[in-house]
N, C-alpha and C positions, 0 to 999 in steps of 0.2 A: 514864837509860838505858831504852830501850823494852823492852816485853815481847817474848819470842821468839814467832815466828809458829807457829801450830798446824799449818800445812801447809807442805810444802816448795814451792819455786817450781814444780817439775814437777807436783805435786798441784794447785796453784792453777790452772795453765794447763789441766790436765785438767778441773777443775771448770768453768772458763770455757767450754771446748769443749762439755761436756755441757749447760751452760745454753743456749748458743747453738743446740744441736740440739734444744732443747725439753724437757729434763728439768727437773722442778720443783726449786725451792730445797730443799724438805724432803727429797726423795729424795737429792739430792747431799749434804746435810748428814748425813743418817742414814748413808749409805755411808762417809763420811769421819770419823764420830764427833765432829762439831762442831755448833755451833748454826746455825740458819738465818741468824741475824744475821751470823755469821762469814762464811758464803758470800756474803751480800749485800755485805759490805764488800770481800771479795776481788774480786768481779765489778766493783764500782764502781771499785776501784783500778786494775784492769787496763784498763777502758774509758778512764779518765782518762789512763793512761800511753800508750795507743794513739793518742790525739788528737794531731794535728800541733802542734808548739810554734809560738807566734807569735814572729816576730823583732821585736826592739825597734828596728828601723830606721824 
């Protein structure tokens, strides 16, 4: 069983929006009470999810 996430999906997308608007990883992490690495993982996961899926045809 996986560990529970530290931020809700709404908080994760807010962090993603802040990052895309130029806010530093450190500032986002500090404001959310998590590590910089946690924010990096969230941003990476959201960017991967946004990529179009390849069809196996």
